[in-house]
C-alpha positions in Angstrom: -43.4 62.1 -37.1 -46.4 59.8 -37.5 -48.4 58.6 -34.5 -47.2 55.1 -35.1 -43.6 56.3 -34.9 -44.1 58.1 -31.7 -46.0 55.1 -30.3 -43.2 52.8 -31.4 -40.6 55.0 -29.7 -42.6 55.1 -26.5 -43.1 51.3 -26.6 -39.4 50.6 -27.2 -38.3 53.0 -24.5 -41.0 51.8 -22.1 -40.2 48.1 -22.3 -36.5 48.7 -21.9 -36.8 51.4 -19.3 -39.1 49.5 -17.1 -36.9 46.4 -17.5 -33.9 48.5 -16.7 -35.5 50.3 -13.8 -36.7 46.9 -12.5 -33.0 46.1 -12.3 -32.2 49.5 -10.8 -34.9 48.9 -8.2 -33.2 45.6 -7.2 -29.8 47.3 -7.2 -31.1 50.2 -5.0 -32.9 47.8 -2.6 -29.8 45.7 -2.2 -27.6 48.7 -1.7 -29.9 50.3 0.9 -30.0 47.1 2.9 -26.3 46.3 2.7 -24.9 49.8 3.2 -27.4 51.1 5.7 -28.5 54.7 6.0 -25.1 56.3 6.5 -23.5 54.1 3.7 -26.3 55.1 1.4 -25.6 58.7 2.2 -21.9 58.2 1.3 -22.8 56.8 -2.1 -25.1 59.8 -2.6 -22.2 62.2 -1.8 -19.9 60.5 -4.2 -22.4 60.4 -7.1 -23.4 64.0 -6.5 -19.8 65.2 -6.7 -19.1 63.1 -9.9 -22.2 64.7 -11.5 -20.5 68.1 -11.6 -17.4 66.7 -13.4 -19.6 64.9 -15.9 -21.5 68.1 -16.6 -18.2 69.7 -17.5 -17.7 67.1 -20.2 -21.2 67.1 -21.6 -21.7 70.9 -21.6 -25.0 70.5 -23.5 -23.4 68.9 -26.5 -25.9 65.9 -26.4 -28.9 68.3 -26.7 -27.2 70.2 -29.5 -26.4 67.0 -31.4 -29.9 65.6 -31.0 -31.7 68.7 -32.4 -29.1 69.3 -35.1 -29.1 65.8 -36.5 -32.9 65.5 -36.1 -33.2 68.5 -38.5 -30.3 67.6 -40.8 -29.4 64.0 -40.9 -26.7 64.6 -43.5 -24.5 66.2 -40.9 -24.5 63.3 -38.4 -20.9 62.2 -39.0 -19.6 65.8 -38.6 -21.4 66.1 -35.2 -20.3 62.7 -34.0 -16.7 63.2 -34.8 -16.4 66.6 -33.3 -18.5 66.1 -30.2 -16.6 62.9 -29.3 -13.3 64.6 -29.9 -14.1 67.6 -27.8 -15.6 65.5 -25.0 -12.5 63.3 -24.8 -10.3 66.4 -24.6 -12.6 67.7 -21.8 -12.6 64.3 -20.0 -8.8 64.4 -19.7 -8.9 67.9 -18.1 -11.9 66.9 -15.9 -10.3 63.7 -14.6 -7.1 65.6 -13.7 -9.2 68.1 -11.7 -11.1 65.2 -10.0 -7.9 63.6 -8.8 -6.7 66.9 -7.3 -10.1 67.5 -5.7 -10.2 64.0 -4.2 -6.7 64.3 -2.7 -7.4 67.7 -1.2 -10.9 66.7 0.1 -11.3 66.5 3.8 -13.2 63.3 4.0 -12.7 59.6 4.5 -10.4 57.3 2.5 -13.5 55.5 1.2 -15.0 58.7 -0.3 -11.6 59.7 -1.9 -11.0 56.3 -3.4 -14.5 56.1 -4.7 -14.2 59.5 -6.4 -11.0 58.6 -8.1 -12.4 55.3 -9.3 -15.6 57.0 -10.4 -13.5 59.1 -12.7 -13.9 56.3 -15.3 -17.4 57.6 -15.8 -15.9 60.8 -17.2 -14.4 58.8 -20.1 -17.6 56.8 -20.5 -19.4 60.1 -20.9 -16.9 61.2 -23.5 -17.6 58.3 -25.9 -21.3 58.1 -25.1 -23.5 58.0 -28.3 -26.9 57.6 -26.8 -27.8 61.1 -28.0 -26.9 60.0 -31.6 -29.3 57.0 -31.6 -31.9 59.2 -30.0 -31.5 61.8 -32.8 -32.0 59.1 -35.5 -34.8 57.5 -33.5 -33.2 54.1 -33.0 -34.7 53.9 -29.5 -34.3 50.1 -29.4 -30.5 50.5 -29.4 -30.8 52.8 -26.3 -33.0 50.2 -24.7 -30.7 47.3 -25.2 -27.7 49.4 -23.8 -29.7 50.3 -20.7 -30.6 46.8 -19.9 -27.1 45.5 -20.4 -25.6 48.2 -18.1 -27.9 47.4 -15.2 -27.7 43.6 -15.7 -23.9 43.6 -15.5 -24.1 46.0 -12.5 -26.6 43.9 -10.6 -24.7 40.6 -11.1 -21.4 42.1 -10.0 -23.0 43.9 -7.1 -24.5 40.7 -5.7 -21.1 39.0 -6.1 -18.7 41.6 -4.7 -20.5 44.2 -2.5 -21.2 42.9 1.0 -20.6 45.8 3.4 -20.2 49.6 3.6 -16.5 49.1 3.1 -17.2 47.9 -0.4 -18.5 51.3 -1.6 -15.4 51.9 -3.8 -16.0 48.4 -5.4 -19.6 49.4 -6.1 -18.5 52.6 -7.8 -15.9 50.6 -9.8 -18.6 48.2 -11.0 -20.9 51.0 -12.1 -18.1 52.9 -13.9 -16.7 49.9 -15.8 -20.2 48.7 -16.8 -21.1 52.2 -18.2 -17.7 52.4 -20.0 -18.0 49.0 -21.6 -21.6 49.5 -22.8 -20.8 52.9 -24.2 -17.8 51.4 -26.0 -20.3 48.8 -27.5 -22.3 51.7 -28.9 -19.2 53.1 -30.5 -18.4 49.7 -32.1 -22.0 49.5 -33.4 -21.7 53.0 -34.9 -18.4 52.0 -36.6 -20.1 49.0 -38.2 -23.3 50.6 -39.2 -22.4 54.2 -40.2 -18.8 55.4 -40.4 -15.4 55.6 -38.8 -15.1 58.1 -36.0 -12.4 60.6 -37.0 -11.0 62.5 -34.0 -11.0 66.1 -35.0 -9.5 69.4 -33.8 -11.7 71.8 -35.7 -11.3 74.8 -33.3 -13.8 76.9 -35.3 -16.5 74.2 -35.2 -15.8 73.6 -31.5 -16.4 77.2 -30.8 -19.7 76.9 -32.6 -20.6 73.8 -30.5 -19.6 75.6 -27.3 -21.6 78.7 -28.2 -24.8 76.6 -29.1 -24.5 74.5 -26.0 -23.4 77.1 -23.4 -26.9 77.9 -22.2 -27.8 74.2 -22.1 -24.7 73.5 -20.1 -25.6 76.3 -17.7 -29.0 74.9 -17.3 -27.6 71.4 -16.6 -25.3 72.8 -13.9 -28.1 74.7 -12.3 -30.3 71.6 -12.4 -27.4 69.6 -10.7 -27.2 72.3 -8.0 -31.0 72.0 -7.4 -30.8 68.2 -7.1 -27.5 67.8 -5.2 -27.0 70.8 -3.0 -29.4 69.6 -0.3 -27.6 66.2 -0.1 -24.2 67.8 0.1 -25.3 70.5 2.6 -27.0 67.9 4.8 -23.9 65.6 4.8 -21.6 68.6 5.6 -23.6 70.3 8.4 -26.0 67.6 9.7 -24.5 64.2 8.9 -24.4 61.3 6.5 -27.4 59.7 8.3 -29.7 62.6 7.4 -28.2 62.8 3.9 -29.0 59.1 3.5 -32.6 59.5 4.5 -33.0 62.4 2.1 -31.2 60.5 -0.7 -33.5 57.5 -0.3 -36.6 59.7 -0.6 -35.1 61.6 -3.5 -34.3 58.4 -5.2 -37.9 57.4 -5.1 -38.8 60.8 -6.5 -36.4 60.2 -9.5 -38.0 56.8 -10.1 -41.3 58.7 -10.4 -39.9 60.7 -13.4 -39.2 57.6 -15.5 -42.4 57.8 -17.5 -41.8 61.5 -18.2 -38.3 60.8 -19.5 -39.6 58.0 -21.8 -42.3 60.3 -23.2 -39.8 63.2 -23.6 -37.3 61.0 -25.5 -40.0 59.6 -27.8 -41.3 63.1 -28.6 -38.0 65.0 -28.7 -37.3 64.6 -32.5 -40.8 65.7 -33.4 -40.7 68.6 -31.0 -37.3 69.7 -32.5 -38.8 69.7 -36.0 -41.8 71.8 -35.1 -41.4 75.2 -36.8 -44.7 76.8 -37.4 -47.0 77.9 -34.5 -49.6 75.3 -35.6 -47.0 72.5 -35.4 -45.8 73.6 -32.0 -49.3 73.8 -30.6 -50.3 70.4 -32.0 -47.3 68.5 -30.7 -47.1 70.2 -27.3 -50.8 69.7 -26.6 -50.4 65.9 -27.0 -47.1 65.9 -25.1 -48.4 67.9 -22.2 -51.5 65.8 -21.8 -49.6 62.5 -21.6 -47.1 64.0 -19.2 -50.0 65.3 -17.0 -51.7 62.0 -17.0 -48.7 60.0 -15.9 -47.5 62.6 -13.4 -50.8 63.0 -11.6 -51.4 59.3 -10.9 -47.8 58.5 -10.0 -47.4 61.4 -7.5 -50.9 60.6 -6.0 -50.1 56.9 -5.4 -46.8 57.6 -3.7 -48.2 60.6 -1.8 -51.0 58.5 -0.2 -49.0 55.3 0.2 -45.4 56.3 1.0 -44.8 53.6 3.6 -45.1 50.7 1.3 -42.8 52.2 -1.3 -40.2 53.1 1.3 -40.3 49.6 2.8 -39.9 47.9 -0.6 -37.3 50.2 -2.2 -35.1 51.1 0.8 -36.1 48.9 3.7 -37.4 49.4 7.2 -34.3 51.2 8.3 -35.4 54.2 6.1 -38.9 54.6 7.4 -37.9 57.9 8.9 -37.7 59.2 5.4 -41.5 59.0 4.9 -42.2 62.6 5.9 -39.6 63.7 3.5 -41.1 61.6 0.7 -44.6 63.0 1.2 -43.3 66.6 0.7 -41.3 65.5 -2.4 -44.4 64.0 -3.9 -46.1 67.4 -3.7 -43.0 68.6 -5.5 -43.5 65.8 -8.0 -46.8 67.3 -9.2 -45.0 70.6 -10.0 -41.9 68.8 -11.5 -44.1 66.9 -14.0 -45.6 70.2 -15.1 -42.1 71.7 -15.5 -41.0 68.6 -17.5 -43.8 69.4 -20.0 -42.2 72.8 -20.6 -38.4 72.9 -20.0 -37.4 70.2 -22.6 -39.6 71.9 -25.2 -37.8 75.2 -24.7 -34.5 73.5 -25.1 -35.5 71.7 -28.3 -36.8 75.0 -29.7 -33.4 76.6 -29.0 -34.9 78.8 -26.3 -32.5 77.5 -23.6 -31.5 81.0 -22.7 -35.0 81.7 -21.4 -35.1 78.5 -19.5 -31.7 79.3 -18.1 -33.0 82.6 -16.6 -35.7 80.6 -14.9 -33.2 78.1 -13.5 -30.9 80.8 -12.2 -33.8 82.2 -10.2 -34.9 78.8 -9.0 -31.4 77.7 -7.9 -30.8 80.9 -5.9 -34.1 80.1 -4.1 -33.1 76.5 -3.7 -29.7 77.3 -2.1 -31.1 80.0 0.1 -34.0 77.8 1.4 -31.7 74.8 2.0 -29.3 76.9 4.1 -32.2 78.4 6.0 -34.4 75.3 6.5 -31.9 72.4 6.9 -30.5 73.8 10.1 -34.0 73.6 11.7 -35.7 70.7 10.0 -32.8 68.6 8.4 -34.1 66.4 5.6 -37.7 67.8 5.8 -36.2 71.3 5.4 -34.3 70.1 2.3 -37.5 68.7 0.9 -39.4 72.0 1.4 -36.4 73.8 -0.2 -36.8 71.6 -3.3 -40.5 72.2 -3.4 -40.0 76.0 -3.2 -37.4 76.0 -6.0 -39.7 73.9 -8.2 -42.6 76.3 -7.7 -40.5 79.3 -8.6 -39.2 77.4 -11.7 -42.8 76.6 -12.8 -43.9 80.2 -12.6 -40.9 81.4 -14.6 -40.9 78.8 -17.4 -44.7 79.2 -17.8 -44.1 82.8 -18.7 -41.6 82.0 -21.4 -43.6 79.1 -22.8 -46.8 81.2 -23.0 -44.8 84.0 -24.7 -43.7 81.5 -27.4 -47.0 79.9 -28.4 -49.6 81.9 -26.6 -50.9 78.8 -24.8 -50.4 77.2 -21.5 -51.5 73.7 -20.4 -51.8 74.4 -16.7 -55.5 73.8 -16.6 -55.1 70.1 -17.7 -52.5 69.6 -15.0 -54.7 71.1 -12.3 -57.8 69.1 -13.3 -55.8 65.8 -13.3 -54.1 66.6 -10.0 -57.6 67.2 -8.4 -58.8 63.9 -9.9 -55.7 62.2 -8.7 -56.1 63.5 -5.1 -59.7 62.5 -5.2 -58.8 59.0 -6.3 -56.2 58.7 -3.5 -58.8 59.8 -1.0 -61.2 57.1 -2.3 -58.5 54.4 -2.0 -57.6 55.5 1.6 -61.2 55.7 2.6 -62.0 52.1 1.5 -59.0 50.8 3.5 -60.1 52.7 6.6 -63.8 51.6 6.3 -62.6 48.0 5.8 -60.3 48.3 8.8 -57.3 47.3 6.6 -54.4 49.0 8.4 -51.5 46.6 7.8 -48.9 48.2 5.5 -49.2 45.4 2.9 -52.9 46.1 2.5 -51.8 49.4 0.9 -51.5 47.4 -2.4 -55.3 47.1 -2.4 -55.6 50.9 -1.8 -53.2 51.5 -4.7 -55.3 49.4 -7.0 -58.5 51.1 -6.0 -56.8 54.5 -6.5 -55.7 53.6 -9.9 -59.1 52.3 -11.0 -60.8 55.4 -9.5 -58.4 57.6 -11.5 -59.0 55.9 -14.8 -62.8 56.1 -14.2 -62.7 59.8 -13.2 -60.6 60.8 -16.2 -63.0 59.0 -18.6 -66.1 60.3 -16.7 -65.0 63.9 -16.9 -63.7 63.5 -20.4 -60.2 64.5 -19.6 -59.2 61.7 -22.0 -61.8 59.9 -24.2 -61.8 56.3 -25.4 -61.8 57.5 -29.0 -58.5 59.4 -28.3 -56.9 56.2 -27.0 -58.1 54.3 -30.1 -56.7 56.9 -32.3 -53.3 56.8 -30.5 -53.0 53.0 -30.7 -54.7 52.4 -34.0 -52.5 51.6 -36.9 -52.3 53.9 -39.8 -52.0 51.6 -42.8 -50.7 54.4 -45.0 -47.8 55.2 -42.7 -44.8 52.9 -42.4 
């Protein structure tokens, strides 16, 4: 893929993602203030449970579809027909299981109702074609869909959700919005490409299941790492503590937005890299961009957590600040892992990443059980950090074994520069006696400027590299 193509993909995804996440930000801020800490915890419980049922439908088919179509565009109709057919079949089974689970669950009527309503998301996942448009590099379609989903959600949220009792209504709004927008992608596919023919090709389904099994296992393990702390907190400590941890964790997920944009933009090129030289060339660029974005994002939130908590969640959630600080240390490590794990998946090395995730999730569960009973949400944050560190060590081994290179040094250099930039920003505020929370915006600006200056000064990235990246190649269209 040409530099222009990658840049176009990043630009399309960035504009839409930041527009979308701007909407998500407003949605999140409104929910936190309307539902309160406990209500926010309830929503986190419902969405965490739904995630497991959605994973059962996806089972890694999206990743298999992306890398298969990226390598052989002529087979796109075959993959679309079979993946949608298989996912619809699994959605029916999954929804039946969800209803039984909700009815047997020992929880409030609000949680049970919200789970059953949220089952609509299972069918939305079944017809989801985002992976197809990602494979053929139509990132603008993905962008439009994302903006539409969150616009509809926000409007309906402001109109109909007024108290914690309206949690089922919120889940209904989200589910219907996703379902309708995914249906729009189906209609678009029908008009532009081909009719979707529901298939029952058992032999090909077995092939899909075989190819995606390790991806599915990795997704399940990832879900355990991200949701176990929330569910364990809710069960053994209370929904208030689950709400605090969820608010901090939501901020952590916002930090990953640039990484996912970069990953989506690079994924077709990474999938097509075959020779060692091609793999080294694309991963060196990919890792440097991930490292740059991760270092400055984690640094800013680590040094100024109060302002982000106040803006995103509200003053009721200020007790989550210690949790957020720990999660920002985790953020440094997570960005490093995001520079490796997707690459292993796109190179069909998911079995190796799965081994890493199995070790990490065992550590995660053990640390959560051990630490939460003593330190509640802070314990859950330390458990998340511990698991992420174990994952980093493990995936580094497999990545190095594949291309005999590791980009750890660039991450360490940028983390040091990031921390130094944060210290400069904080020092200026202290010396100027600017202690009010809203003066932290000045500190953030100083930190950002310092980081840019230091990365250029120490030649981590050079101006000529930036010019090459954004310069147009007239011979490539």
